[in-house]
C-alpha positions, 0 to 999 in steps of 0.5 A: 215324522208321521209315518215314523211315529204310527211304525214304532207304535205298530212295531211296539205291539209285537212282543219281540219288540216290546221285550227288547225295549224292556231290555235296553231300557231299565225302567220297569213297564217303561213300553207303557209309558212310551205308548203315552208319548206316541199317542201324543206325538200321533196326535200332532202329527196328524194335526200338522198333516191335516193342517197342511191340506186344509191351510196356507203354509204359514197356519201350518208352520205356526200350527206345526209348532203349537201342535208339537209344543202341547205334545212334547208337554203332554208327554214330558207330563205323562212320562214324569208322573209314569216315572214316578209312580210307585214301582210295579212289577214288570208285567209281559206287556202292555195289555197286562199293565193296563188291567193290573196296575193302571188304576194305581195311584200314580199310573191312573194320572199318567194315563190321563195325562196320556190321553188327554191331548189325544181326546181332545185334539183327535176330535177336531182333527176328524171334523176338519179331515172329514169337511175337507176329504173329496173322494173324487181326488186321491188326496180326498181318499187319503183325508177320508181314510184319515178321518176314520182313524182319527174316530177310532183315536178319538174313542180310544182316547175318551174311553180310556180317560173317562175309565181312568178318572172314574176308576181313580176318583169316583170309585168305579169298579175296575173293568178290564174288557175297557182295554179288550175294547181300546186295544182293538180300537187302537188297532183299527185306528193306527192301521187305517192312519197308516194306510190313509198317510201311505195312500198318496205317496204310494199311488203318486209314485206307482203312477210316476213308475208307470208314466217313466215306463210307458215313455221311456222308448220315446224319451230315449229316441228324442233325447239322444236326438237333442241331448241339450234338453236333458235336465238332471234331476235333484239329488234325491229327487223322488220318483214323482220329480223325476217323471215331471223332469223326463215328461218336460225333456221329451215334450221339449225334444219334440218341439225342436224335432218339430221345427227340424221337420219343417212343416208350415204351421197351417194345419192344426190336427186332433192330438192323436192325429199329431201323435201318429205323425210324431211316430211317422216322423220319427220311425220313417222320416216321413213329413205330415201337415199334422206334425208342426209346431201350431200343432203340437201346441194344440194338441198339448192344450187338448190333452190338458196335462203335460203327462196325459199328451207325453202318454198319447205320444209314447202310445202312438210310437209304442204301435208304431214300433211294433208295426215296424217289428212285425 
């Protein structure tokens, strides 16, 4: 939902898309009102994402309900004020509307209602995500980008909120330059939030796909020998889940192959030596003292992660295949 809201907002800044929205919805300047709804939804969804990586599941569920309710109420109020305001001519786009009409009675109040929730929530989210960000991890980088995007969203909301209050109630002069600033700040914020949200799933998918490619030959060899280890991935599973399933199949089949080799569990070698011995067994049927159940367990513990151990095995097996081909 968070990605969808950001994508809709980015799309709405394309003139052809904005024209299409105005054609489909027969309400003058509807795209401007829709932007108020989108910023409320973006603030709420960003809040849920921030909670998801900093709180326990119960707090996330409760926070999602509260933030969602506030976003819906804020959006309804902003749209109601916007639609009920005196009708003005259709502007070419939201930027022209802001310059020409946003200071008028009704539209200024709608702008205040649309910016109030992001103005109050985004600073809190910015602090929350920046405190939890650890650039030593992928999630930390995502949170860092998210906090930068939220800083831009905070600036956007408070600049607009202050301007609408000033021109409507404090008789301040109209300053079109305000909207040039907020348009640039908004573009930066939305793009950085989008990148921050996409970074973790994209990188995770790329990593998982590389693992699938790397272990493919060894996986096919071992699973063909031990088809009973197959564990079909659930329907609609992600690349990450499929990679985990294939690694588990590979390691299960390797354990069974070690039992077939029937070497005594008296020689425990380093992981690279065990991987080389496994490759020799699979390619040449050469038994080795290093290829035994105890050695495999010790090598897996040495590698610490199943994926790292599977990649070590796959690399040795691929090297062995090249030697056979040569």
